[in-house]
N, C-alpha and C positions, 0 to 999 in steps of 0.2 A: 160802872165796875164790871158788869158782865161783858161789855164790848172789849175790854182789855184782855180778858181771858180768851176770847175768841181770836183776837189778834195774835196772842202768844201761841195758841195752838196752831194757827196757820203758819206762823214763823217757824215753829219747831218742825212741822210737817215738811216745809220747803227746804229746811237746812239738813234734814236727815232722811233723804230718800232711800238710803241703804236699809232703813228699817223694813221696807217692803221686801218680803221674802220671795226669791225666785225659786221655782220648783223644777224637778225633773219629772216629765210626764211620759208615761210608758203606754204604748199602744201595740196591739198585735193585729195584723191583717192576715186573715186566711182567705186566699184567692182561690175560688172554686167556680166551676160551671154550674149554672142553675137554669132549668128549663122555664121559659116564660111564654105566655100566650097573649098575643095582641091581634085583633081583627081576624080571629079564627085560625091564626097561624101560630104554630109553636116552634120555638127554636132555643138553643142554649145560648146564654150570655155569660160573660165573665162578671162575677160579683165579688165584692170584698165584704166578708162577714155576712154574706147573704143579702147584701144591699147593692142596688144600682141606682144612682151613683153611690160610691162608697160612703162610709161614715164620716161625720164631721169631727175634726180634731180641734180641741180647745186648748189654747195656750195664751199666755200673756207675754209682754215684752220681757226679754232676758230669761225666759224659761228655756230649758233644754228639752227637746222633744225627741224621744227614741221610739222608732217604729220598727218592729220585727215583722218582716213580710215572709209568709210561708206560702209558696206557690204549689197548689195541688192540681194545677192544670198541666196537661202534657206538653205544652209549648211555653216558650219564654213570654213573660209579661213585663211591660214597662209601666211604671207608676209615675204620673206627672202631678206636680203640686200646683 
């Protein structure tokens, strides 16, 4: 009896994938220069939200990802995914 309920649940899950909700995920990137020191040498690097490399974006299939990029650096920056 228990096995039939499991089969029914799996069948319903396969027939109605639209029940999985897609989301809109919002991220904001603040691009700034940050001084870093390696091997006794200090230099500025471009960071995103204070991190290098930038932060991880989390999304699932069919999600919409909106990223607002604010460039605080005095020159143009290219973001590659």
